[in-house]
Structures are given as C-alpha cells and as structure tokens.
Residue, then its C-alpha position, 0 to 999 in steps of 0.5 A: x811931302x810926307x815920307x813914308x816910314x817904310x821907305x828907309x827899311x825898303x831902301x836898303x842894299x846888301x853888299x856881300x864881299x867876296x866873289x859869288x858862286x863860280x859857274x862850272x861849264x864842264x868840258x867846253x865845246x863838248x856840252x852836247x857829249x857831257x852825258x857820254x862823258x860822264x859814263x866812263x868818269x862814273x865807272x872809274x870812280x866806282x871801280x876806284x872806291x870798290x877796288x881801294x875799299x877792298x884793299x882797305x878791308x883786307x888790310x884791316x881784316x887779315x892778321x898776315x897783312x899787318x906788317x908796315x908795307x901793307x899798312x903803308x899801302x892801306x894809308x895810300x889807298x885811304x888817300x886815294x879814296x879822299x882824293x877821288x871822293x873830294x873832286x868827282x862827285x862834283x865833276x859828275x854833277x856838272x857833267x849830268x847837268x844837276x849842279x853847275x855852280x860852286x860857292x867860293x867857300x866849298x871850292x876853298x874847301x875842295x882845294x884844301x882837301x884836294x891839295x892836302x891829300x895829294x901831298x899826303x900821298x906823296x909823303x906816303x909814297x916816300x915812306x914806302x920807298x924807304x920802307x923798302x929801302x930798309x927792307x932790302x938794305x937792312x933785312x935784319x933791322x927791318x923789324x926793329x926800325x919799322x913798326x906799327x907805331x912808326x907807320x902811324x907817326x908817318x900817317x899823322x906827319x903826312x897829313x900835317x905836312x899837307x895841311x901845314x903847306x896849304x893852310x896859309x894859301x887858303x887863308x890868304x885867299x879867304x882874306x881876298x874876299x874882305x871882312x865879311x858881309x856889310x849892309x849899306x842904307x842908301x838914302x834917296x833923294x827925298x831924304x836929303x831934302 
C-alpha cells in the first residue's frame, strides 16, 4: 500500500503557546442595554478629550500659564488623555458590538499603558502637592526651586517610575505563555506501519 506524498504536509498540527484571544462580554446581564450604556460613556469620553485638549492648548500657547503650577496641571491633563484613550475605545467597541475579543498581546499592552499612566499620574499629583507646599511655605525661594527644568525632570521621573514598576509583571505574564509557536508533525498509524 503506497502512501500519498502530500499526507505528511497535510498532517501537521500547529500549537500556539499562550492563551488565545479573550472574549469581552461587556456588562453581564445588561447585554440588551449596551447601546444605551454606551451613550454616557461616549459623551464622558468626548468631554474628557475636549477638556484636556483645551487645557493643554491653553498651557502651551498662553505665556502667563508657563509657570510650574500650570505645567504640572498640563502633565496631569496629558496623563488623563492617555489613560482615557487606552481604555475607553475598546470599551465602546465592546458596548457597540463591534469587537468582542482582545488578543493576549493587546491585553498586556493595554494593561501596561494603563498602569504606567496611573502611576505617573499619582507621581504628578505628588509633585503638585510639593509645588503648592513650597509656594506657601517658601514663597521667596519658590522661583529658584521649581523651574521648567524641574518640571521636565518630574515628567521623566514619573513615566520612568511607572515603567519600572510595571515592566516586571508584564514580562512575567509574557513568560507564562512559553517560548513561542511550535509546529508538531503528527504521524499517522499508516506511517508507523
């Protein structure tokens, strides 16, 4: 009995290591109301985008708003924009029924960006509290202590802190998946005979 030479090529199984896409269900039990729930979510997202973009535009263009207090407020608005933009579009896609899946890599990327931004936002809030403390308790030295260079250092330190905190968990989560896709060739009983 002759074997077909194309049989080994057709008899391959591809095993992908790691989980497949995650299925996003939206709000359990309220699937019939997803269209209505998406309206306030969309309106709040548009208001957040418009308000934070307006604030960033004002801080960037108005020379009287080039003080550290307003620059830190601009950093907070930028962090809010990144935080909202990294989560809300996917939530709206799920609520509108456009996309109910997210890949493992996209989920990890969203997790990383969201948490880094949240940690950076808390760092900027701490810097704003220190800024107000120095302005109230040391008003004569305020201009010398808090400059635009210090605000830039605060921004870099905030993002670096967030990335350093979140890089190890994301790397460990990626390692759970294994080394990568593997191809295993299955042999039929006829090949063994």
